[in-house]
C-alpha positions, -999 to +999 in steps of 0.1 A: +261-154+153+300-137+153+304-109+133+341-117+125+340-139+097+302-133+087+287-118+062+279-079+077+289-045+067+272-012+070+276+020+051+283+053+069+268+076+047+235+082+026+227+063-004+222+088-028+196+065-053+175+055-024+150+081-020+131+068+012+139+066+049+131+028+049+153+021+021+183+042+030+182+025+063+181-008+050+209-005+027+233+012+049+223-013+079+232-042+049+198-056+051+191-050+013+211-041-016+192-029-049+204-050-077+181-031-109+154-006-107+124-020-084+144-053-075+165-059-047+188-086-029+173-094+007+208-099+027+210-124+054+197-096+082+170-084+062+164-121+052+157-125+093+132-098+099+111-106+071+115-149+083+100-136+114+070-113+101+069-146+078+060-166+108+035-144+124+018-143+090+017-178+090+004-182+128-020-165+121-033-180+090-031-214+107-053-204+135-081-194+112-076-233+095-062-223+062-038-240+046-006-231+029+003-245-003+029-229-032+020-221-066+040-217-095+053-180-103+057-192-141+018-191-158+005-198-192-010-163-202-043-182-213-050-186-175-051-147-174-070-144-209-099-167-194-105-145-163-102-118-185-075-100-166-049-100-192-062-068-207-064-052-175-027-060-167-016-047-197+024-040-192+020-045-162+027-082-165+062-094-177+057-116-204+077-141-220+074-171-246+089-206-242+113-224-269+079-238-281+067-203-290+039-206-264+031-170-245+039-173-205+037-146-178+054-144-144+026-142-120+013-111-107-012-126-084-025-157-082-066-158-079-070-180-110-046-208-100-065-211-069-098-210-084-081-239-109-070-259-075-102-254-062-119-267-093-101-301-085-114-307-048-155-292-055-178-312-068-206-304-043-219-278-013-204-304+009-168-297+000-165-260+012-162-240+031-121-245+030-092-216+026-056-217+013-026-199+013+008-192+001+036-165+005+054-164-032+070-142-053+049-120-073+058-103-103+046-068-117+063-044-147+060-011-125+063+019-147+080+037-112+098+020-090+102+038-060+108+042-020+127+008-019+107-023-010+077-001-011+071+002-052+092-026-065+089-051-100+099-085-077+080-090-041+070-120-017+032-118-008+009-134+014-024-143-007-054-164+009-085-175-005-117-187+005-143-209-011-178-211+001-212-216-008-232-185-007-226-152-001-232-156+037-207-179+039-185-161+023-189-132+050-186-156+075-151-163+061-140-128+052-146-117+090-125-146+099-097-133+077-099-098+084-097-105+121-066-127+119-052-093+096-059-070+125-041-098+150-013-098+126-008-060+120-011-059+161+016-082+165+042-062+141+030-035+160+026-014+131+005+021+133-021+011+111-053+021+098-083-001+079-100+017+052-125+013+020-110+010-009-116+010-046-117-034-062-097-018-093-085-046-115-088-073-086-131-068-090-159-081-066-183-068-042-157-054-013-121-040-011-105-027+024-071-015+031-048-018+056-027+012+054+007+021+075+005+056+088+032+073+076+043+106+059+059+085+026+027+069+021+017+070-014-020+065+001-040+096+010-063+085+037-094+100+043-102+101+084-126+116+108-123+114+143-154+119+150-172+088+140-139+068+127-148+069+091-117+057+071-113+056+035-092+054+009-092+087-011-101+071-040-137+057-030-138+084-003-177+102-008-177+141-014-203+156-001-218+188-015-220+217+006-254+224+020-248+266+018-276+290+004-269+300-030-275+334-042-301+344-065-295+330-102-285+360-126-286+358-163-254+343-178-229+369-201-202+366-219-171+383-209-138+389-224-109+372-207-079+381-226-047+356-217-068+338-191-068+300-197-059+288-161-084+287-131-060+310-111-058+334-140-095+336-148-103+337-111-076+367-106-088+384-139-127+384-127-116+391-090-135+357-084-134+327-061-116+295-080-150+278-061-168+300-085-150+286-116-158+257-137-129+233-145-130+215-175-108+180-180-099+173-217-096+136-214-094+105-234-117+079-220-111+042-238-100+062-271-131+085-268-129+122-258-146+131-226-148+164-210-155+163-172-164+196-155-156+199-118-156+235-096-122+249-098-105+243-068-115+203-071-094+178-082-108+149-108-109+117-090-102+089-123-113+059-102-146+073-096-150+089-131-139+055-147-165+036-127-188+059-133-186+058-172-180+019-168-147+023-185-113+008-181-083+035-192-082+073-187-056+099-200-057+136-208-068+139-247-042+148-272-048+177-300-060+154-326-087+137-305-096+174-291-099+184-325-131+165-332-151+189-310-155+227-304-137+227-276-108+251-268-086+245-245-076+265-219-117+285-226-136+252-227-174+254-213-204+231-212-226+257-229-234+246-263-201+224-263-205+195-292-186+168-302-178+149-269-191+134-239-198+159-213-199+142-175-207+171-149-196+168-113-229+165-089-217+191-068-220+217-098-258+212-098-261+228-065-244+258-076-253+292-089-237+316-112-207+301-118-177+310-146-170+287-174-152+291-208-171+295-239-153+281-261-139+308-280-105+323-276-100+350-248-139+348-237-157+331-205-194+328-193-200+344-159-232+337-140-239+298-156-265+282-143-276+244-140-300+249-166-277+266-185-258+237-200-267+201-204-246+169-202-244+129-205-232+117-174-234+129-136-222+122-103-193+125-079-158+124-101-142+146-076-117+143-045-127+150-016-107+177+002-092+184+038-118+199+060-149+187+036-174+172+055-177+133+065-196+115+045-208+096+077-213+124+104-212+155+089-177+165+111-148+177+093-124+149+078-087+153+079-059+132+055-032+109+062-004+092+042-002+053+043+014+024+026-008-001+019+003-031+040-026-060+034-058-062+016-088-081+017-114-086-013-146-100-011-149-113-047-181-131-048-186-149-077-163-131-103-137-153-107-158-189-103-176-176-133-148-168-153-135-201-146-164-218-144-157-228-109-189-247-099-205-271-074-236-292-069-263-277-043-287-298-018-315-295-051-285-309-072-285-278-091-250-263-105-244-229-084-213-209-089-186-207-057-183-174-037-143-164-030-124-143-011-089-130-015-064-113+008-034-102+007-001-090+025+031-078+015+057-090+043+082-068+026+065-039+028+059-044+061+094-043+068+096-013+055+067+002+069+082-010+104+114+010+096+096+043+087+079+044+117+107+031+136+138+051+136+156+079+148+190+098+138+213+066+151+194+043+128+166+015+130+146+009+162+127-023+155+101-038+177+123-061+201+102-093+183+112-083+151+148-072+153+173-094+132+189-104+171+173-100+202+208-090+220+243-080+209+280-082+227+305-059+220+335-068+230+357-038+235+391-045+229+397-083+210+431-082+221+420-086+260+419-125+267+398-116+296+372-098+276+373-123+248+371-152+274+338-133+295+326-127+260+326-161+248+313-175+281+283-147+284+278-159+242+274-194+251+251-188+280+227-164+263+227-192+236+213-215+262+186-195+272+172-194+237+180-158+232+193-146+199+227-130+205+249-114+181+284-113+190+311-085+173+342-099+179+355-074+149+390-059+156+367-026+148+371+009+176+343+004+201+327+039+183+322+017+156+306-015+166+282+008+189+272+029+159+266-006+138+248-017+170+222+012+167+222+016+131+209-021+122+186-020+154+194-043+180+177-040+207+195-046+239+233-047+243+256-054+264+293-042+264+322-062+277+351-040+283+374-030+316+355-042+340+357-082+323+390-087+350+363-084+379+333-100+360+313-065+354+298-058+321+276-030+310+241-033+297+217-014+281+182-015+260+188+005+224+177+037+240+177+033+277+202+041+303+234+021+307+235-005+339+264-020+352+261-057+366+274-093+368+267-116+339+239-131+358+223-096+363+226-090+327+209-122+316+184-115+342+179-082+324+175-091+289+148-122+298+131-098+319+128-076+290+115-102+266+089-116+290+074-077+292+046-072+265 
């Protein structure tokens, strides 16, 4: 591509309304442009990178025997009602009606349609296994779009689905897809971890995520260097400390004026926050539910919902709280009425705790498990950094990640909902076993920029850069330089090297900065040495070399032959 008459621009200053390194650099480099909140244009340079990512994805999917198709984005709402997921997505779906008043949605995901397509083929056990995939645009009405391409309302997704006769077959298909995902992540040069995750609205038997490690990541990853344990914090098990407890003391009501927070209570009573019970007054499916956890811990809402087999959780309002005798700031489990009481399993291993007395200005101290009753108990808290690893007992640590891929063992969840059955060898109807697998190509692009940048701009892995080499003509008024640049441009194209010729009437410094900003891996400069047939060439971060056109071409070719 020659820049002089092409669609190419860069922005010198940071972009004010972009809140991540990747979105700022991608906008400044002219790869993307925000059109509205959570919706981006994919401009020519960005689309070239996206195509390269998708090519890798397609190659690895095809290698597994997965066949590509394309599903519609405009889907009758009844499809999601039939599977039971319309309520689960709630306001996260974009909804509309056609001119006849029929309700439609813009597809947030396509399990249902793939199950319907599979039903057209599947009659008996002889029709499986098989797998299908697509790269299609999805739509989700995110309440808080942010971080550029990481949290958006419109995005591309590669989603694949496998269909098998039983759980064993599903496991085999899952392993093939999982291995393909590992190859994709490796070929994309992402620094990633695979972690166990919550199945969430997708449901099913197992969920695993491919997380690109980066400080801006929205997900907290729980990692153990000793045994390679890895999990999303949403599902990481919390192991209560096995510390010898002091002898139990009789509970006592004490005055705690103006002490409503855990910090205020612990400071006033001169005790550790670990010796306090924290009360969280929550609305769970429109029912008041009060959770009690150790004072220094945080409630894990995913665990809480799973324990109670509930759908939604939020903070309770005053009207809901008034149905109980709970006193905000002074709530405790002793003699608590009018609410469901849920305690974290760790509290039952601790003696002599402090909790609210359900009376303004008062708390109990020396509270022990036998002093209160509860409706449910379980692991409902987030694991903390330096807690014990659930596998080996060593200390865990945290990292942040961007979820760029996920894999699900769906089992028979969708086949039962959509009546996807087959006749087995005994001529008996059985439900099909499914797997679901997703990758976000644009998220991969953003994660790559988060992981590969410096003070000058983006530093793409050479296989994914929009162009492999840039030729910078220092002076377009110098006929010798222009002629040599054109010759070099033609020869590189003949060598099947993706080349960009900067033939703009700009200062050399502007051209160099632009090539570094957009992340071109190799640069050849045609300047004063052109009269002697000499050029300068370098990698983006390497030293500058000087030589002939042949030497420059050989350098570029050799670099691309390296692993």
